[in-house]
C-alpha positions in Angstrom: 8.3 102.2 182.0 9.6 99.8 184.6 11.1 97.7 181.8 12.9 100.8 180.5 14.2 101.7 184.0 15.5 98.1 184.4 17.3 98.5 181.0 18.8 101.8 182.2 20.2 100.2 185.4 21.6 97.2 183.6 23.1 99.0 180.6 23.7 102.5 181.9 21.8 103.8 178.8 19.0 106.3 179.3 16.1 106.5 176.9 15.6 110.0 175.5 11.9 110.8 175.4 12.5 113.6 172.9 14.1 111.3 170.4 12.0 108.2 170.9 8.7 107.4 169.1 6.0 104.8 169.8 4.0 103.0 167.1 0.5 101.5 167.6 -1.4 98.9 165.7 -4.9 97.6 166.4 -5.1 99.7 169.6 -8.2 101.6 170.7 -8.0 105.3 171.4 -8.4 105.1 175.1 -5.5 102.6 175.6 -3.3 104.6 173.2 -3.9 107.8 175.2 -3.1 106.1 178.5 0.2 104.7 177.1 1.3 108.0 175.5 0.6 109.8 178.8 2.8 107.4 180.7 5.8 107.1 178.4 5.8 110.7 177.1 7.0 109.5 173.6 5.9 111.0 170.4 3.4 108.9 168.4 4.8 107.6 165.1 2.9 106.5 162.0 3.4 103.3 160.1 5.0 102.3 157.9 8.5 103.1 159.2 11.8 101.6 158.1 13.7 99.6 160.6 17.0 97.7 159.8 16.4 98.4 156.2 12.8 96.9 156.1 9.4 98.6 156.3 7.5 97.9 159.6 4.0 97.4 158.4 0.8 95.6 159.4 -1.1 96.0 156.1 -0.4 94.4 152.8 3.1 95.1 151.4 2.6 97.6 148.6 4.7 98.6 145.5 5.8 101.8 147.2 6.9 100.0 150.3 9.3 97.9 148.1 10.6 101.0 146.2 13.9 100.9 148.3 14.6 97.4 147.2 14.0 98.1 143.5 16.0 101.3 143.6 18.9 99.7 145.3 18.9 96.8 142.9 18.6 99.1 139.9 21.3 101.4 141.2 23.8 98.6 141.7 23.1 97.2 138.2 23.5 100.6 136.6 26.8 101.2 138.4 28.4 98.5 136.3 29.1 99.1 132.6 27.5 95.9 131.4 28.6 96.5 127.7 32.2 96.1 128.7 31.6 92.8 130.4 31.3 89.4 128.8 28.1 87.4 129.3 29.9 85.2 131.7 31.0 88.2 133.8 27.5 89.6 133.9 26.2 86.2 135.0 28.7 86.0 137.8 27.6 89.5 139.1 23.9 88.6 138.8 24.3 85.4 140.9 26.9 86.7 143.4 25.5 90.2 144.0 22.1 91.1 142.5 20.3 87.9 143.6 21.9 88.1 147.0 20.6 91.7 147.5 17.0 90.3 147.3 17.5 87.6 150.0 17.1 89.9 153.0 13.7 91.2 151.8 12.5 87.8 150.6 13.3 86.3 154.0 10.9 88.7 155.7 8.1 89.4 153.2 6.2 87.7 150.4 7.0 90.2 147.7 4.1 91.4 145.4 4.0 89.8 142.0 4.7 93.2 140.3 7.9 93.6 142.4 9.1 90.1 141.6 8.6 90.9 137.9 10.4 94.2 138.2 13.4 92.6 140.0 13.5 89.9 137.3 13.4 92.7 134.6 16.4 94.4 136.2 18.4 91.1 136.3 17.3 90.2 132.7 18.2 93.7 131.4 21.7 93.6 133.0 22.4 90.0 131.9 21.5 90.5 128.2 22.5 94.2 128.1 20.2 97.0 127.0 16.5 96.9 126.3 16.5 94.3 123.6 15.1 90.8 123.8 17.0 88.2 125.7 18.6 85.4 123.8 16.9 82.8 125.9 13.5 83.1 127.7 13.9 84.0 131.4 11.8 81.0 132.5 14.5 78.9 130.9 17.4 80.9 132.3 15.9 80.4 135.8 16.3 76.7 135.6 19.3 74.9 137.3 22.3 74.3 135.0 21.7 70.6 134.9 18.2 71.3 133.4 19.5 73.6 130.7 19.4 77.0 132.6 21.9 79.3 134.1 21.1 78.5 137.8 19.5 81.9 138.5 16.7 81.1 140.9 13.1 82.1 140.1 12.4 84.9 142.5 8.8 84.0 143.4 9.7 80.4 144.2 12.9 81.4 146.1 10.8 83.9 148.1 8.5 81.2 149.3 11.4 78.9 150.1 13.0 81.6 152.3 9.7 82.2 154.1 9.3 78.5 154.8 12.2 78.9 157.2 9.9 81.0 159.4 7.4 78.1 159.6 10.3 75.7 160.4 11.4 78.0 163.2 7.8 78.1 164.6 7.3 74.3 164.6 10.7 73.5 166.2 10.2 76.4 168.6 13.8 77.1 169.5 14.5 80.7 168.5 13.5 83.7 170.5 11.2 84.9 167.7 9.5 81.5 167.5 8.9 81.6 171.3 7.4 85.1 171.0 5.1 83.8 168.2 3.9 81.0 170.5 3.3 83.3 173.4 1.6 86.3 171.7 0.2 84.9 168.4 -0.5 81.2 168.8 -1.2 81.4 172.6 -3.0 78.3 173.8 -3.9 77.2 170.3 -1.9 75.2 167.8 0.0 76.6 164.8 -1.6 74.2 162.4 -5.2 74.9 163.6 -5.0 78.7 163.6 -7.6 80.4 161.2 -6.2 82.6 158.4 -9.0 85.1 158.9 -9.1 87.5 161.9 -7.0 90.4 163.3 -3.7 89.2 161.9 -1.0 91.3 160.4 -0.5 90.8 156.7 2.9 89.2 157.2 1.6 86.7 159.8 -1.3 85.8 157.4 1.1 85.1 154.6 3.0 82.6 156.9 -0.3 80.9 157.8 -1.2 80.6 154.1 2.1 78.8 153.5 1.3 76.0 155.9 -0.1 73.6 153.3 3.2 73.9 151.3 5.3 73.3 154.4 3.1 70.3 155.5 3.8 68.5 152.3 7.5 68.3 153.2 7.6 68.2 157.0 8.0 64.8 158.6 6.8 64.4 162.1 8.5 61.3 163.6 6.9 60.1 166.8 9.2 59.1 169.7 7.7 58.9 173.1 5.0 61.5 172.3 6.3 64.2 174.6 6.2 67.1 172.1 3.5 66.6 169.5 -0.1 67.8 169.9 -2.3 64.7 169.8 -5.0 66.4 167.7 -3.4 69.2 165.7 0.2 68.3 164.7 0.5 66.4 161.4 2.2 63.3 162.9 -0.4 60.7 161.7 0.8 59.8 158.2 1.5 63.4 157.4 -1.9 64.7 158.6 -3.5 65.7 161.9 -6.1 63.7 163.7 -8.3 66.8 163.7 -8.2 67.2 160.0 -8.9 63.5 159.4 -11.7 63.0 162.0 -12.9 66.5 163.1 -13.8 67.8 166.5 -16.0 64.9 167.5 -13.1 62.6 168.4 -11.7 65.2 170.8 -14.9 65.3 172.7 -15.4 61.5 172.6 -11.8 60.8 173.9 -12.3 63.1 177.0 -8.6 64.0 176.7 -8.9 67.7 176.1 -7.6 69.9 173.2 -4.2 70.4 174.7 -3.4 66.6 175.0 0.0 65.4 173.8 0.6 62.1 171.9 2.1 60.5 175.0 -1.4 60.4 176.6 -2.4 57.5 174.2 0.8 55.5 174.7 1.0 52.8 177.4 4.0 50.7 178.0 5.4 51.4 174.6 2.2 50.6 172.8 -0.7 52.6 171.3 -3.7 52.7 173.7 -6.5 54.9 172.4 -9.7 55.1 174.3 -12.4 53.0 172.6 -15.2 55.4 173.2 -16.3 55.7 169.5 -15.9 54.0 166.1 -13.6 56.8 165.0 -11.3 56.3 168.0 -11.2 52.5 167.3 -10.4 53.3 163.7 -7.6 55.6 164.8 -6.2 52.8 167.1 -6.0 50.5 164.0 -4.5 53.2 161.7 -1.6 54.1 164.0 -0.3 50.6 164.5 2.3 51.0 161.7 3.6 54.2 163.4 6.6 53.2 165.5 7.0 54.3 169.1 10.5 54.8 170.7 12.0 56.0 173.9 13.5 59.1 172.2 11.9 62.5 172.0 9.6 63.4 169.2 11.4 65.0 166.2 10.7 66.9 163.0 12.6 66.6 159.7 12.4 68.2 156.3 11.9 66.2 153.2 13.6 63.0 154.5 14.3 61.4 157.9 17.5 62.8 159.3 17.4 66.1 157.4 16.9 69.4 159.0 15.5 72.4 157.2 17.7 74.4 154.8 16.6 77.0 152.2 18.4 74.9 149.6 16.4 71.8 150.5 13.2 73.9 150.6 14.0 75.3 147.1 14.6 71.9 145.7 11.3 70.7 147.3 9.0 73.3 145.9 10.4 74.4 142.6 9.0 73.2 139.3 11.3 70.5 137.8 12.3 69.9 134.2 14.2 67.0 132.6 17.9 67.2 132.8 19.8 68.0 129.6 22.4 65.5 128.5 25.0 68.2 127.7 25.2 70.1 130.9 28.4 68.3 132.1 30.0 69.2 128.8 29.3 72.9 129.3 29.5 73.4 133.1 32.3 71.2 134.2 34.5 72.5 137.1 37.5 73.4 134.9 35.5 75.4 132.3 36.6 78.8 131.0 33.5 80.9 131.9 33.1 82.9 128.6 33.7 79.8 126.5 31.1 77.9 128.6 28.5 80.6 128.2 29.0 80.8 124.4 28.7 77.0 124.2 25.5 77.1 126.4 24.0 79.5 123.9 25.0 77.2 121.1 23.5 74.2 122.8 20.3 76.1 123.3 20.4 77.2 119.6 20.2 80.8 120.8 22.8 82.4 118.6 21.3 84.8 116.1 22.7 83.3 113.0 22.1 84.9 109.6 19.3 82.5 108.7 17.3 83.7 111.7 18.0 87.3 111.0 16.8 86.8 107.4 13.5 85.2 108.7 13.0 88.2 111.0 13.6 90.6 108.1 16.7 92.2 109.7 19.0 91.3 106.7 18.5 90.6 103.0 20.9 87.7 102.7 21.9 84.7 104.8 25.2 84.0 103.0 28.0 82.6 105.2 30.5 85.3 106.2 33.3 82.8 105.5 32.4 83.0 101.8 31.7 79.3 101.2 28.6 80.2 99.1 26.1 78.5 101.5 23.5 80.0 103.9 24.7 80.5 107.5 22.9 78.4 110.1 24.0 76.9 113.4 24.6 73.5 111.7 26.5 75.1 108.9 28.7 77.2 111.2 29.5 74.3 113.5 31.2 72.6 111.6 29.9 72.1 108.1 31.4 75.3 106.7 34.9 74.5 105.2 36.5 77.4 107.3 35.2 76.1 110.6 35.6 72.5 109.6 39.3 73.2 109.0 39.7 74.7 112.5 37.8 71.9 114.2 39.8 69.3 112.3 43.1 70.8 113.5 41.8 71.0 117.1 40.8 67.3 117.0 44.2 66.5 115.6 45.9 68.2 118.6 43.7 66.0 120.8 45.1 63.0 118.9 41.8 62.3 117.3 41.6 61.4 113.6 38.1 60.9 112.3 35.7 62.5 109.8 33.8 65.6 111.0 30.0 65.1 111.3 27.1 67.4 111.6 26.6 69.4 114.8 24.3 67.0 116.7 26.6 64.1 116.0 29.7 66.1 117.1 27.9 66.9 120.4 27.0 63.3 120.9 30.6 62.2 120.2 31.8 64.6 122.8 29.3 63.3 125.3 30.5 59.8 124.7 34.2 60.4 124.6 34.7 63.3 127.1 33.2 61.9 130.2 34.7 62.5 133.7 37.6 64.6 134.7 40.6 62.7 133.4 43.1 64.6 131.5 42.2 63.6 127.9 38.5 64.2 128.6 39.3 67.6 130.1 41.4 68.6 127.1 38.5 67.6 124.7 35.9 69.6 126.7 38.1 72.7 126.8 39.0 72.4 123.2 35.4 71.9 122.1 34.2 75.0 124.0 37.2 77.1 122.8 36.6 76.1 119.2 32.9 77.1 119.3 33.8 80.4 121.1 36.5 81.5 118.7 34.6 80.5 115.6 31.6 82.5 116.8 33.9 85.4 117.7 35.5 85.4 114.2 32.0 85.3 112.7 31.0 88.4 114.7 34.3 90.1 113.9 33.6 89.8 110.2 30.0 90.8 110.5 30.3 93.9 112.6 33.9 95.1 112.3 34.8 93.9 108.8 38.0 92.4 110.2 39.4 89.0 109.2 41.6 86.6 111.0 43.2 83.6 109.2 42.2 80.1 110.4 45.8 79.4 111.7 45.7 82.4 114.0 42.3 81.2 115.4 43.8 77.8 116.0 46.7 79.4 117.9 44.2 81.4 120.0 42.3 78.1 120.8 45.6 76.4 121.7 46.7 79.4 123.9 43.4 79.5 125.9 43.3 75.7 126.5 46.9 75.3 127.4 46.9 78.4 129.8 43.8 77.0 131.6 45.3 73.6 132.0 48.7 75.0 133.1 47.2 77.5 135.6 44.9 74.7 136.9 47.9 72.4 137.2 46.0 69.8 135.1 49.0 68.7 133.1 49.7 65.4 134.7 53.3 64.2 134.6 52.6 61.0 132.8 54.1 59.4 129.6 50.6 58.5 128.5 49.7 62.2 128.1 53.1 63.4 126.9 52.0 63.8 123.3 48.9 65.7 124.3 51.0 68.1 126.3 53.4 68.5 123.4 50.5 69.2 121.0 49.0 71.9 123.2 52.4 73.4 124.3 51.7 72.5 128.0 55.0 72.5 130.0 55.4 69.2 131.9 57.8 70.6 134.5 
């Protein structure tokens, strides 16, 4: 109560005993009764919500996470996803829905069932309705350079956010970290604490993440003034205790609280030679440099502090980069065109040959009445209708060449649309716009029984590309590009 009285004198605020509650955890009945008698507060029961999060000591349950799921679902349902393009939905997922999970993921390791439920909400919103997604979620969750959409896998992102807590503890600069050292770690060392015992569930999850953190933390010795001699992983990424056990501590006669500086003399390693293990350590540490600066800790590489982005990059599963990502996700892209092109690159469009195989339709005939079966390769750009459109677009790009099959067209674009120079940018935008508008016309004919002539589609492609270039002020005033600007109706003024 003296602390509350001091708070009252400093702030002028009085604690109301009628409105206040006190919560106990791992407290025996006698101590609890004594405290309640002194403070005159009502006893509360856990869990209780504080700052939007449940205060718990036991394992986080599905019911504890219900507010997160309900809030996420409520926000997703508040948007009419059917009226949004895929690109619009993707932007809302990444900017809003994923961000809503960060607060919880920074504090708790979410149960697997909750992570799956959150992913289900995001997946349902992105693809719309209850149907199957066009691309597997594990592929969607990859970075764009690896063929995904850059939506982070929640389970891995959750662990990356929790690793920040370990970083705070090892550098011991925040108020929370100091509290952990005083009340949880005490006279022990963070790296040597057992995971069993009377720990809260949240603290145990942090302890269980230590092996992951240790793989990426770099302990750089300076003058040995901060690192624990026995328990910090400063010796080639591991601790002396893990490598040699308790015996060397006893043999050295230095004590369990010794710092690294106690085996440094005049800028050189000077371990006591009381056992063969200690002699072996003296030999092993010769390649670890000593300096006059203070000991320091880095993440991943020397000179780098911790960030959740670096942690995410460190622990996530990696896939090979796809060659076409720069063709789809370049900075000047038109979002809905880029998303459609991404689906095409992943062969995810439900063309009529696929629908025939699934038994959805009885015929795979091309909707442009060329007499052949519709497939992705046929649609882009083997069909005479789409070939005519793509040929006209290439002509506006000042390119005269035969049109090849889809894979060769993609490779040609990769070879001839590199970088961000004006001609390359026009080709990238024109390619994505052509794929988008051809697919749009195909769907218009399939589902609305409406038809648009090829010349009108070409005009729409020209309009989208020229507007994007003009609004982005990409039309460079240069005679070299004068004909391109004229072809695409881009004003030079």
